[in-house]
ROGU-165352 format. One record per residue (C-alpha): x, y, z; residue in one letter; residue number from 1. Coordinates in Angstrom, 3 decimals, decimal comma. Example, Ala and Ser with C-alpha at 12.3 -4.5 7.8 and 13.67 -1.06 7.14 Angstrom:
u  v  w  residu  num
12,300  -4,500  7,800  A  1
13,670  -1,060  7,140  S  2
//
This chain:
u  v  w  residu  num
-9,837  -61,704  3,109  M  1
-7,293  -60,107  5,306  S  2
-3,733  -60,658  5,884  T  3
-0,764  -59,389  8,444  T  4
2,394  -59,269  7,498  Y  5
5,477  -58,363  9,874  R  6
6,447  -54,714  8,659  V  7
9,840  -53,127  10,484  T  8
11,163  -49,923  10,817  G  9
7,707  -48,448  12,310  M  10
7,449  -46,733  14,949  S  11
5,069  -43,761  15,373  C  12
1,966  -42,836  14,059  G  13
3,758  -40,846  11,004  G  14
5,287  -44,155  9,750  C  15
1,503  -45,988  10,333  S  16
-0,093  -43,206  8,291  K  17
3,119  -43,642  5,494  S  18
2,380  -47,321  5,581  V  19
-1,134  -46,897  5,088  T  20
-1,065  -44,300  2,536  A  21
1,343  -46,307  0,111  A  22
-0,768  -49,579  0,659  I  23
-4,179  -47,431  -0,565  Q  24
-2,202  -45,654  -3,469  E  25
-0,994  -48,909  -4,889  I  26
-4,294  -50,180  -4,137  A  27
-6,910  -48,182  -4,215  P  28
-10,346  -49,005  -1,516  G  29
-7,627  -51,699  0,860  A  30
-8,744  -51,588  4,255  K  31
-5,583  -51,336  5,882  V  32
-4,839  -51,844  9,879  E  33
-1,439  -50,748  11,309  V  34
-0,299  -52,610  14,598  D  35
2,655  -50,575  15,348  L  36
3,209  -52,738  18,865  G  37
3,095  -55,847  17,275  D  38
5,404  -53,989  13,840  K  39
2,506  -55,398  12,221  A  40
-0,214  -54,554  9,279  V  41
-3,546  -56,185  8,243  T  42
-4,479  -55,460  4,769  V  43
-8,016  -56,519  2,880  D  44
-8,366  -55,754  -0,761  G  45
-3,915  -55,898  -1,653  A  46
-1,936  -59,313  -2,603  D  47
1,108  -59,807  -1,431  E  48
2,781  -58,403  -3,680  A  49
1,522  -55,132  -3,321  Q  50
2,076  -54,694  -0,109  V  51
5,555  -55,658  -0,233  R  52
5,458  -53,269  -3,083  Q  53
3,891  -50,208  -1,359  A  54
5,872  -51,286  2,533  V  55
9,646  -50,965  0,191  D  56
8,389  -47,579  -1,166  S  57
7,639  -46,288  1,927  A  58
10,862  -47,317  3,341  G  59
9,599  -49,781  5,268  F  60
10,840  -53,211  5,952  G  61
8,566  -56,121  4,582  F  62
9,138  -59,661  6,298  E  63
6,369  -60,936  5,173  G  64
3,341  -62,846  6,542  R  65
2,632  -63,401  10,442  V  66
//
């Protein structure tokens, strides 16, 4: 089941790659889709705590579920 989260501070492809890599490092095999326009990340294969930890460690703001 996929869940979408609001993530602030993302503005470019590099940001997207950083967030994706951070989530997949904590939850290998997770499917991650980043929407820079909506400042959202949709994740399948990681729980909210894992996503929060990954986003924080990558230096972005985690605002919870959309």
